[in-house]
C-alpha positions in Angstrom: 169.2 62.1 232.0 169.3 65.4 233.4 166.1 66.9 235.4 164.4 69.6 233.3 163.8 72.5 235.5 160.6 74.6 235.4 161.9 77.6 234.1 163.5 75.6 231.2 160.2 74.4 230.3 158.5 77.9 230.3 161.0 79.5 228.1 160.7 76.4 225.7 156.7 77.1 225.6 157.5 81.0 225.2 159.5 80.4 222.4 156.9 78.1 221.0 154.3 80.6 221.3 156.2 83.5 219.8 157.1 81.2 216.5 153.3 80.5 216.2 152.6 84.1 216.7 154.1 84.9 213.1 152.5 81.9 211.3 149.6 82.2 209.0 147.1 81.9 211.7 147.3 85.7 212.4 145.2 86.3 209.5 142.4 84.2 211.4 142.9 86.4 214.2 142.1 89.8 212.2 139.0 88.7 210.1 137.1 91.5 211.9 138.9 94.3 210.4 138.4 95.5 206.9 141.2 94.8 204.5 142.5 98.1 202.8 144.4 98.4 199.8 148.0 97.6 200.0 150.5 100.5 199.9 151.6 100.8 196.3 155.3 101.6 196.3 156.3 104.8 195.1 158.5 105.1 191.6 162.5 104.4 192.3 162.0 102.5 195.6 162.0 99.0 196.2 159.0 97.3 194.8 158.3 94.3 197.3 154.7 93.9 198.5 155.2 91.7 201.5 157.4 91.7 204.2 159.1 88.8 205.2 159.3 89.1 209.2 157.5 91.3 211.5 159.6 93.2 214.0 157.1 93.9 216.9 154.0 92.3 218.2 151.6 95.1 217.2 152.1 94.9 213.4 149.5 92.3 212.9 147.4 94.9 210.8 150.7 95.4 208.7 150.8 91.4 208.5 147.5 91.4 207.2 147.7 94.1 204.5 150.8 92.6 203.3 149.6 88.9 203.2 146.5 90.2 201.3 148.7 92.0 198.6 150.8 88.5 198.3 147.0 86.6 197.7 146.1 89.0 195.3 149.5 88.5 193.3 148.8 84.6 193.6 145.3 84.7 192.8 146.0 86.4 189.4 144.0 89.9 190.0 146.8 91.6 189.0 146.5 91.7 184.9 150.3 91.6 184.3 150.7 88.1 185.9 151.8 85.4 183.5 149.2 82.8 182.6 150.1 79.2 182.7 148.5 76.6 180.8 148.5 72.9 181.2 149.4 70.7 178.2 146.3 68.7 176.9 148.3 65.6 176.7 148.7 65.5 180.7 144.9 65.3 181.2 142.5 63.2 179.5 139.3 64.3 178.0 136.0 62.6 179.3 132.4 62.8 177.8 129.5 63.8 180.2 128.3 59.8 180.1 131.7 58.3 180.2 133.0 56.8 183.4 136.8 56.9 184.3 139.2 55.1 186.4 141.8 56.8 188.9 144.6 55.2 186.6 143.5 57.7 183.9 144.8 60.5 185.5 148.2 59.0 186.1 151.4 59.9 184.2 151.6 56.1 183.4 148.6 56.1 181.4 149.8 59.2 179.3 153.0 57.1 178.7 151.1 54.2 177.5 149.0 56.3 175.1 152.5 57.9 173.8 153.8 54.4 173.4 150.9 53.4 171.4 151.2 56.2 168.9 154.7 55.5 168.3 155.2 53.6 164.9 159.0 52.4 165.6 161.8 52.4 163.2 161.1 52.8 159.6 161.5 49.1 158.0 165.2 48.9 156.8 166.0 48.6 153.2 167.6 46.0 151.2 171.0 46.2 149.5 169.9 43.9 146.4 171.8 40.8 146.2 174.1 41.7 149.4 172.5 40.5 152.6 175.1 41.4 155.3 175.9 45.1 155.4 179.5 44.3 156.2 180.0 43.2 152.7 178.9 46.8 151.5 182.6 48.0 151.8 183.0 46.9 148.1 179.9 49.1 147.0 180.9 52.7 147.7 177.9 53.8 145.6 175.5 52.6 148.2 177.5 53.4 151.2 177.7 57.2 149.8 174.0 57.7 150.9 175.0 57.1 154.7 177.8 59.9 154.8 176.8 63.3 154.9 178.8 66.3 152.6 181.7 66.6 154.8 182.4 63.2 155.1 180.9 62.3 158.7 178.6 59.2 159.1 174.8 59.7 159.4 173.0 58.7 162.3 171.0 55.4 162.4 168.2 57.2 163.5 168.2 59.6 160.8 168.5 57.0 158.2 166.0 54.7 159.9 168.3 51.7 160.3 168.1 49.4 163.7 171.3 49.8 165.8 172.8 46.5 164.7 172.5 47.1 160.8 174.0 50.6 161.6 176.8 49.5 163.3 177.6 47.3 160.4 177.4 49.8 157.8 179.4 52.1 159.7 182.0 49.3 160.0 181.7 48.9 156.0 182.2 52.4 155.4 185.5 52.7 157.4 186.7 49.5 155.7 185.7 51.2 152.4 187.9 54.2 153.4 190.8 52.2 154.6 190.8 50.3 151.1 190.9 53.6 149.6 187.5 53.5 147.8 185.7 56.0 149.7 187.1 59.6 150.7 187.3 60.6 154.3 186.7 64.3 154.4 183.7 64.6 151.9 181.1 62.7 150.1 182.2 61.3 146.8 181.1 63.2 143.8 181.5 59.9 141.6 178.5 58.5 143.0 175.9 61.3 143.2 
């Protein structure tokens, strides 16, 4: 809407040029200089090895030195750098004659392999002549196996029951407690 003056364009270009001066292209300009060892910090002083921002235009060699020190840290040339290993489940193993599909490198294929190894829930146990677990409230000797030593109901995944069966067993335990056949706060010693 408003006409842009020539001085405004020049100032915008100057700020863009000065912003580019601090970018990583400065290393490409100074490739003819030999890199020297970065200055090691003295004991008791600040141990930063690179500067975050240059203060003047004549510090390109300082920037080069500090960026080289930072690169040495990344490359692992420092012996105290931690070593990271990739979990073998996250990448497939291939033999020399085997071909592969790009799908083999995706996380979906890893999930599919893990699901193939999953066995599923343990087969549910039968309770003898009683088919419905809700009718177990009369049998505290069986329900005592689904209670911990301090009276809490054991999780279904620990016992190996499916969700629906575990809810019915929990309901039967609560009914048995309400009827006075099972204690609330401990495992019954009569049925051990």
